[in-house]
Backbone bond lengths (Angstrom), bond angles and torsions (degrees), N, CA, C in turn:
res aa  C-N    CA-C-N  psi(-1)  N-CA   C-N-CA  omega(-1)  CA-C   N-CA-C  phi
1 M - - - 1.463 - - 1.524 109.15 -
2 F 1.311 118.53 119.67 1.440 122.52 -179.07 1.513 109.73 -105.21
3 N 1.336 116.55 123.11 1.465 117.84 178.78 1.517 109.93 -94.71
4 K 1.319 116.16 -171.93 1.459 120.74 -172.61 1.529 114.04 -69.13
5 I 1.343 117.60 -15.66 1.452 116.42 -179.91 1.541 110.86 -96.07
6 G 1.326 116.25 7.86 1.439 120.01 169.38 1.501 116.33 86.94
7 G 1.343 119.23 8.07 1.440 121.98 179.97 1.501 112.02 -114.49
8 V 1.318 117.09 164.72 1.458 121.90 175.86 1.532 108.57 -77.02
9 M 1.317 117.77 132.94 1.453 121.43 178.67 1.520 109.36 -96.43
10 Y 1.341 115.03 134.27 1.459 121.55 179.67 1.528 109.44 -116.89
11 Y 1.336 114.92 165.61 1.462 119.57 177.82 1.530 109.83 -155.19
12 F 1.315 115.33 161.27 1.463 120.19 164.46 1.510 107.33 -137.66
13 E 1.312 115.86 163.90 1.471 121.44 -170.44 1.511 110.86 -127.72
14 I 1.341 115.99 137.99 1.465 122.56 174.75 1.531 106.10 -116.03
15 V 1.338 116.49 123.58 1.453 122.48 -178.20 1.528 108.69 -116.17
16 V 1.334 116.93 123.66 1.447 120.11 176.92 1.524 108.48 -75.07
17 N 1.314 115.66 123.84 1.468 122.26 -172.15 1.527 111.88 -92.35
18 I 1.332 115.79 52.97 1.457 124.13 -179.01 1.522 108.21 -134.82
19 D 1.332 116.54 135.00 1.465 120.65 -176.63 1.527 112.88 -81.69
20 D 1.311 117.49 -40.13 1.467 121.20 -176.80 1.533 109.82 -61.32
21 L 1.340 117.73 120.49 1.469 120.91 -171.47 1.541 114.56 -61.98
22 P 1.331 119.49 -48.34 1.482 118.29 178.96 1.540 111.64 -59.29
23 E 1.339 116.69 -42.92 1.451 119.51 -179.75 1.526 110.44 -69.65
24 R 1.318 116.30 -34.82 1.453 121.70 177.82 1.521 110.92 -61.09
25 M 1.353 116.51 -45.56 1.454 120.12 179.48 1.530 111.04 -70.29
26 S 1.326 116.33 -33.07 1.455 119.02 177.79 1.506 111.00 -62.71
27 Y 1.332 116.89 -43.72 1.474 119.64 178.49 1.524 111.35 -71.71
28 C 1.315 117.09 -26.88 1.448 119.06 174.85 1.535 109.85 -64.61
29 S 1.346 115.92 -41.02 1.450 120.20 176.64 1.525 111.22 -64.28
30 K 1.327 116.77 -41.57 1.460 120.76 178.22 1.540 110.40 -62.16
31 T 1.324 115.28 -40.90 1.466 119.58 178.18 1.524 110.73 -63.82
32 F 1.326 115.96 -41.88 1.470 120.07 177.36 1.517 110.30 -59.32
33 N 1.322 117.60 -39.37 1.464 121.16 179.07 1.514 112.69 -67.44
34 I 1.315 116.89 -25.54 1.471 120.11 176.10 1.537 111.15 -74.03
35 I 1.328 115.96 -42.00 1.472 118.22 -173.58 1.509 114.74 -87.64
36 H 1.356 118.11 -29.14 1.481 116.66 -172.67 1.519 114.19 -64.75
37 P 1.358 120.90 -28.80 1.476 117.86 176.71 1.523 113.56 -67.99
38 I 1.329 117.28 -21.37 1.462 119.84 -177.18 1.529 113.15 -104.58
39 L 1.336 116.09 2.16 1.461 119.46 173.07 1.515 109.26 -74.25
40 N 1.316 117.11 141.01 1.443 119.16 170.71 1.516 108.09 -108.51
41 N 1.283 118.09 -172.63 1.468 120.22 -174.78 1.535 113.13 -76.22
42 F 1.334 117.04 7.42 1.458 119.72 179.45 1.514 112.70 -115.78
43 V 1.352 116.55 17.10 1.457 121.21 177.29 1.516 108.36 -127.09
44 G 1.337 116.50 124.01 1.452 121.74 177.56 1.525 110.41 -109.33
45 I 1.317 116.06 158.22 1.470 119.47 -179.68 1.521 110.39 -126.46
46 S 1.328 115.23 159.10 1.459 121.85 172.60 1.522 108.82 -143.38
47 F 1.335 115.31 165.85 1.455 122.35 -178.89 1.530 106.72 -125.23
48 P 1.342 118.31 92.18 1.463 121.32 -174.39 1.514 114.81 -61.59
49 E 1.340 118.56 -24.70 1.461 120.48 -179.86 1.531 112.93 -96.18
50 W 1.349 115.09 12.89 1.458 120.76 179.30 1.511 111.88 -50.43
51 G 1.331 117.37 135.10 1.447 120.41 178.53 1.513 112.18 -169.44
52 V 1.327 116.95 -168.73 1.463 121.30 -177.29 1.513 112.83 -67.78
53 S 1.324 117.22 -16.99 1.462 120.47 179.33 1.525 113.67 -93.61
54 G 1.352 117.41 0.07 1.456 119.86 178.93 1.512 113.10 133.19
55 I 1.327 115.55 -162.77 1.454 121.99 -175.63 1.517 113.89 -79.65
56 G 1.346 116.87 -12.67 1.452 120.14 -178.42 1.524 111.82 82.40
57 G 1.327 115.65 -158.57 1.446 120.32 -175.62 1.520 114.43 -129.85
58 V 1.336 116.99 24.77 1.470 121.76 -179.90 1.512 109.69 -132.42
59 I 1.334 116.36 135.92 1.453 122.74 174.25 1.527 107.80 -123.61
60 R 1.329 115.92 133.33 1.461 120.56 171.81 1.521 109.57 -113.53
61 C 1.316 116.35 139.12 1.470 122.23 177.14 1.510 108.35 -113.44
62 F 1.339 116.73 133.65 1.470 122.78 -175.18 1.519 110.95 -119.71
63 S 1.305 117.04 144.16 1.466 121.68 173.22 1.531 109.54 -167.17
64 N 1.329 115.10 158.50 1.460 119.84 171.45 1.521 111.81 -80.61
65 D 1.324 117.24 -7.82 1.463 122.27 -175.98 1.530 110.42 -111.46
66 P 1.336 119.06 100.56 1.465 120.54 -178.30 1.526 113.31 -64.10
67 E 1.328 117.00 -29.95 1.472 119.48 178.18 1.513 111.86 -66.68
68 L 1.352 115.53 -36.04 1.435 120.13 177.36 1.528 110.44 -64.55
69 L 1.330 116.83 -42.57 1.461 120.86 177.97 1.514 111.85 -64.82
70 N 1.330 116.27 -38.29 1.469 119.39 177.49 1.507 112.10 -64.06
71 S 1.331 117.13 -35.50 1.469 120.04 178.67 1.511 111.40 -66.54
72 I 1.349 116.58 -33.83 1.470 120.88 -179.66 1.518 110.90 -72.80
73 L 1.330 116.56 -44.54 1.469 118.55 -177.14 1.511 112.97 -70.78
74 H 1.346 117.45 -13.51 1.471 120.50 175.54 1.518 112.19 -97.63
75 T 1.331 117.62 17.55 1.449 121.70 175.27 1.526 109.72 -62.99
76 H 1.334 115.37 136.98 1.475 120.73 -173.39 1.525 112.54 -54.39
77 K 1.314 118.21 -45.63 1.463 121.36 -176.46 1.522 111.85 -65.44
78 L 1.338 116.06 -36.70 1.471 119.04 176.80 1.525 110.24 -66.67
79 L 1.298 116.67 -44.77 1.469 121.21 179.52 1.527 111.41 -61.58
80 H 1.327 115.58 -34.78 1.472 120.21 178.34 1.533 110.33 -64.74
81 L 1.329 117.36 -43.48 1.469 120.87 177.63 1.507 110.26 -64.70
82 A 1.344 116.37 -38.57 1.445 120.58 -179.81 1.529 110.84 -66.14
83 E 1.316 116.06 -41.09 1.481 120.44 179.09 1.527 111.51 -63.26
84 N 1.329 116.72 -27.74 1.464 120.58 179.11 1.526 111.92 -95.80
85 D 1.335 117.10 13.75 1.464 124.09 175.79 1.531 113.29 61.90
86 V 1.321 117.39 21.86 1.462 120.45 176.74 1.533 109.53 -79.19
87 I 1.325 116.00 -38.07 1.464 120.85 178.15 1.527 110.17 -130.07
88 I 1.318 114.84 160.12 1.456 121.89 172.86 1.532 106.97 -118.79
89 I 1.310 117.07 124.02 1.464 121.85 -179.78 1.520 108.63 -102.98
90 K 1.308 115.64 119.42 1.466 120.17 -179.80 1.527 109.84 -95.01
91 S 1.291 116.22 149.89 1.456 121.68 -173.87 1.526 113.05 -70.82
92 V 1.323 115.38 164.02 1.456 122.09 -178.80 1.526 111.06 -70.27
93 N 1.326 116.29 133.26 1.471 122.21 179.20 1.531 109.56 -140.68
94 K 1.321 114.47 167.13 1.460 118.91 174.20 1.531 109.98 -76.97
95 V 1.317 115.74 146.66 1.457 120.31 176.71 1.538 108.82 -64.26
96 P 1.344 118.75 134.50 1.453 120.69 -179.06 1.530 113.58 -59.38
97 E 1.295 116.48 152.28 1.456 122.04 -178.86 1.532 112.46 -64.05
98 N 1.340 117.08 -28.36 1.443 120.12 -177.32 1.541 113.33 -89.35
99 A 1.330 117.73 8.19 1.451 121.53 -178.21 1.523 112.18 -69.05
100 L 1.313 116.02 144.90 1.444 122.39 -179.86 1.532 110.23 -111.76
101 P 1.345 116.78 140.36 1.473 119.83 179.94 1.540 111.24 -69.50
102 V 1.322 115.59 141.48 1.465 122.32 177.01 1.521 107.19 -149.83
103 R 1.309 116.70 157.88 1.481 118.04 179.21 1.520 109.63 -130.35
104 Y 1.315 114.44 147.18 1.450 123.67 174.82 1.524 106.21 -117.80
105 V 1.322 116.88 116.90 1.470 122.23 -169.44 1.529 108.77 -117.97
106 R 1.314 116.61 138.39 1.466 120.50 173.81 1.525 109.78 -68.50
107 D 1.312 116.99 128.01 1.472 121.42 -178.42 1.521 109.16 -104.22
108 R 1.317 115.36 92.24 1.467 121.01 -176.91 1.531 111.28 -72.73
109 R 1.315 117.20 -22.93 1.477 119.25 -179.73 1.513 110.89 -63.98
110 I 1.327 115.88 -43.68 1.475 119.28 177.30 1.502 110.42 -69.65
111 E 1.340 118.50 -38.79 1.454 121.18 178.23 1.534 110.82 -56.75
112 K 1.316 115.96 -45.42 1.479 119.85 -179.08 1.517 110.91 -64.83
113 R 1.321 115.76 -37.50 1.450 120.10 -179.03 1.529 111.45 -69.14
114 S 1.349 115.52 -39.27 1.443 119.33 -169.15 1.528 113.71 -90.86
115 E 1.339 117.81 -25.36 1.448 118.10 -173.82 1.521 114.18 -122.54
116 S 1.312 117.98 -66.40 1.454 120.65 -170.42 1.525 112.68 -57.64
117 G 1.328 116.34 -53.75 1.457 119.70 -178.45 1.506 111.95 -65.07
118 F 1.341 116.36 -40.98 1.449 121.66 179.31 1.535 110.98 -61.03
119 F 1.337 115.46 -44.56 1.458 121.02 -177.99 1.529 109.78 -61.41
120 T 1.325 116.30 -45.75 1.465 120.82 -178.27 1.536 111.32 -62.66
121 R 1.328 116.13 -44.08 1.463 120.04 -179.23 1.523 111.41 -62.47
122 E 1.352 115.07 -46.41 1.460 119.40 -177.79 1.518 111.73 -68.38
123 K 1.324 116.89 -34.31 1.458 121.10 179.29 1.526 109.66 -63.81
124 K 1.319 117.17 -40.49 1.459 121.20 179.64 1.525 111.01 -65.41
125 R 1.308 116.94 -26.53 1.453 121.60 178.66 1.531 112.66 -82.16
126 G 1.358 115.51 -4.20 1.451 119.66 177.59 1.530 115.21 87.72
127 V 1.333 116.49 13.39 1.451 120.68 179.14 1.531 109.69 -76.26
128 S 1.339 116.77 140.13 1.471 120.92 -177.23 1.511 110.35 -67.24
129 D 1.343 115.19 153.94 1.484 120.64 178.94 1.521 111.29 -58.28
130 E 1.331 116.93 -40.42 1.456 121.00 -177.24 1.534 110.85 -62.69
131 L 1.328 116.47 -44.31 1.446 120.62 179.49 1.517 111.25 -68.49
132 I 1.340 117.03 -37.38 1.458 120.16 178.05 1.516 110.67 -61.37
133 L 1.326 116.23 -44.03 1.471 120.20 -179.05 1.530 110.59 -64.55
134 K 1.318 117.66 -36.46 1.451 120.71 177.49 1.517 110.52 -64.82
135 R 1.344 116.39 -41.55 1.458 120.60 179.88 1.519 110.94 -68.29
136 I 1.331 116.33 -37.76 1.467 120.46 176.88 1.515 110.85 -60.22
137 D 1.349 115.10 -41.22 1.452 119.52 -179.33 1.520 109.87 -64.01
138 Q 1.328 117.10 -37.88 1.462 120.99 177.55 1.511 110.94 -66.03
139 V 1.315 117.35 -42.07 1.458 121.88 177.34 1.527 110.75 -62.33
140 N 1.326 115.35 -43.34 1.457 119.96 -178.78 1.518 112.71 -60.25
141 R 1.338 115.74 -36.54 1.462 119.22 -179.28 1.533 110.29 -60.78
142 G 1.324 115.53 -33.53 1.440 120.09 178.07 1.500 113.82 -65.18
143 F 1.356 116.74 -29.40 1.461 120.94 178.16 1.520 112.24 -84.40
144 Q 1.335 117.17 -23.00 1.445 120.27 -171.05 1.523 113.41 -63.97
145 Y 1.301 116.32 -41.81 1.445 119.07 -170.01 1.533 112.04 -87.57
146 T 1.290 116.29 65.56 1.447 123.18 174.10 1.520 109.12 -128.46
147 K 1.292 115.09 160.21 1.460 120.26 -175.59 1.516 112.96 -66.81
148 N 1.340 117.16 -40.18 1.454 120.37 -171.94 1.509 115.19 -108.10
149 C 1.321 118.07 -9.57 1.464 120.06 -177.38 1.514 111.74 -131.92
150 N 1.328 116.34 127.69 1.453 124.18 174.06 1.519 108.19 -134.48
151 Y 1.315 116.75 -179.24 1.457 119.42 177.76 1.506 112.01 -144.59
152 V 1.319 115.34 159.28 1.452 123.24 178.87 1.530 107.55 -127.71
153 K 1.320 116.71 135.72 1.455 119.93 174.31 1.514 108.51 -76.29
154 V 1.339 115.87 122.52 1.467 121.59 -173.19 1.515 110.59 -125.66
155 N 1.322 116.24 142.62 1.445 121.91 173.60 1.531 108.59 -91.78
156 S 1.317 116.12 120.66 1.478 120.05 -177.37 1.515 110.51 -64.90
157 L 1.315 116.77 136.49 1.475 121.41 177.17 1.507 111.90 -72.87
158 S 1.333 117.53 -23.59 1.468 119.95 -176.02 1.511 112.78 -83.12
159 N 1.352 117.59 -41.11 1.481 118.71 -177.28 1.526 112.94 -128.75
160 R 1.317 118.56 2.17 1.455 125.06 177.74 1.533 113.46 68.57
161 N 1.328 117.93 3.93 1.461 121.55 175.87 1.512 110.14 -72.10
162 Q 1.325 115.69 145.79 1.462 119.12 178.33 1.536 110.88 -88.01
163 F 1.319 116.46 138.49 1.446 121.01 176.10 1.512 109.99 -143.30
164 S 1.305 117.09 167.42 1.450 121.55 178.83 1.523 109.20 -93.43
165 L 1.317 115.66 117.83 1.466 121.58 176.50 1.546 107.43 -91.37
166 F 1.327 115.80 104.57 1.459 119.44 -179.45 1.526 109.74 -82.39
167 I 1.340 114.21 133.46 1.465 120.94 -174.66 1.519 108.45 -126.31
168 R 1.301 114.85 132.61 1.470 121.06 177.12 1.505 109.78 -113.17
169 K 1.326 116.12 131.55 1.446 121.60 178.63 1.510 109.42 -94.93
170 E 1.344 116.93 131.91 1.442 121.70 -176.86 1.524 111.44 -135.05
171 P 1.327 117.79 146.42 1.459 119.64 174.17 1.525 110.78 -74.59
172 V 1.305 117.03 160.12 1.456 122.64 177.47 1.531 107.60 -112.65
173 S 1.326 116.39 116.96 1.444 121.30 -175.55 1.541 110.63 -85.39
174 D 1.324 115.97 167.65 1.470 120.61 175.90 1.523 110.18 -61.61
175 D 1.350 116.52 -37.62 1.477 119.45 178.35 1.523 111.24 -63.15
176 D 1.366 115.38 -39.20 1.472 118.47 177.45 1.529 111.36 -61.55
177 L 1.307 115.71 -42.28 1.465 120.08 -178.38 1.530 110.85 -62.68
178 K 1.310 117.19 -36.20 1.475 119.89 179.96 1.517 112.58 -68.26
179 Q 1.345 117.12 -21.25 1.467 120.99 -176.81 1.528 113.89 -88.75
180 I 1.319 116.10 -8.63 1.468 118.40 -174.02 1.513 112.21 -64.17
181 D 1.317 115.53 132.45 1.463 123.78 -180.00 1.523 107.91 -103.08
182 V 1.320 118.31 125.66 1.451 122.98 -178.36 1.534 111.83 -52.00
183 K 1.307 116.28 -40.88 1.481 121.43 -173.71 1.532 112.14 -72.78
184 T 1.314 117.94 -16.42 1.459 119.63 -176.56 1.518 114.00 -113.77
185 F 1.339 117.59 18.32 1.453 121.47 179.40 1.523 108.40 -77.56
186 Q 1.332 115.44 79.66 1.456 121.65 -178.69 1.507 110.15 -139.20
187 Y 1.342 115.50 164.00 1.451 121.90 -179.45 1.530 108.74 -114.00
188 S 1.346 114.58 169.06 1.449 119.49 176.60 1.529 109.56 -76.74
189 G 1.326 116.98 175.68 1.461 120.93 177.48 1.522 113.11 -63.61
190 Y 1.324 116.76 -17.71 1.450 121.35 177.66 1.526 112.06 -97.52
191 G 1.329 116.75 7.99 1.463 120.44 179.24 1.512 113.30 78.66
192 L 1.324 117.34 15.48 1.474 121.39 -178.82 1.520 110.92 -96.66
193 S 1.326 114.46 158.95 1.468 119.26 178.23 1.525 110.15 -70.40
194 D 1.329 116.25 148.94 1.452 122.31 179.51 1.515 109.59 -117.22
195 R 1.305 115.60 146.93 1.471 121.28 172.62 1.511 108.38 -135.23
196 K 1.311 117.74 143.48 1.456 121.50 174.37 1.523 108.64 -65.30
197 D 1.304 115.87 143.48 1.464 123.77 173.46 1.523 113.49 61.95
198 L 1.336 117.29 20.84 1.455 119.85 -179.44 1.514 111.50 -60.06
199 E 1.335 117.10 -43.38 1.455 120.07 -174.41 1.521 112.24 -71.07
200 S 1.318 116.94 -27.43 1.476 119.30 -179.68 1.517 111.51 -87.16
201 G 1.351 116.36 -2.15 1.446 120.24 176.01 1.514 115.35 85.37
202 K 1.319 117.68 5.79 1.483 119.38 179.51 1.504 109.77 -83.22
203 Q 1.299 116.54 156.31 1.452 122.85 179.10 1.536 107.34 -83.66
204 G 1.315 116.37 95.17 1.484 120.01 -173.93 1.506 111.99 -96.22
205 K 1.316 114.43 -176.71 1.469 121.89 -179.12 1.537 109.44 -78.46
206 L 1.310 116.28 135.41 1.454 121.00 175.28 1.495 110.54 -70.57
207 W 1.311 117.25 125.90 1.471 119.82 -178.54 1.510 112.23 -92.27
208 S 1.320 117.33 -33.31 1.459 119.89 -173.08 1.500 111.51 -159.25
209 Y 1.314 116.68 164.65 1.463 121.58 176.90 1.522 108.53 -157.71
210 V 1.338 115.45 169.41 1.453 121.52 175.68 1.524 106.38 -125.12
211 Y 1.328 117.57 -160.80 1.470 120.20 -175.02 1.529 111.94 -134.21
212 E 1.315 114.12 158.60 1.460 119.90 171.24 1.532 108.90 -139.41
213 W 1.325 115.31 154.82 1.471 120.83 179.09 1.507 109.79 -157.98
């Protein structure tokens, strides 16, 4: 599979080996928290089981560098989960020829609506932090069950606080593909696609994408 920057794209897959859907998604979030600190700007992620019930229980990691992917899948914490049959780690392979480009974008607009502003308002009313966090979690559940937007509970690398990382899934059009700049084919620190001027609401240039099949 050749992408727009002229290299072969590779991937590996992590499958949560649990049938119960809520627990499956919970461990998918835990797995995401294991890998996102070691992702660099050249590794993108996708959620193949993404749907109206949440992110599902599968994570795929993409890169042009198979050695980089191999180093991630051999992370000690991932191997520990695999040894205990919590997850199944599949080996690195080339992206199939029939794969279609897709992007997963951080949606800061929903984050601001659901957490930051809510926390500030409730704090001014004298509500305890513990109760605010419980209410935020209830609010977040209302956003989770949508076709294009889900969230993952993430531990911040800067302060170790947990927050909801809202993710929006978007198609990649032919016009988007024509705008891709070789020098900017990178992902965010969470392995998500980046676009210029996303936060200001402008239609910016697509920086990166992953695949689905």
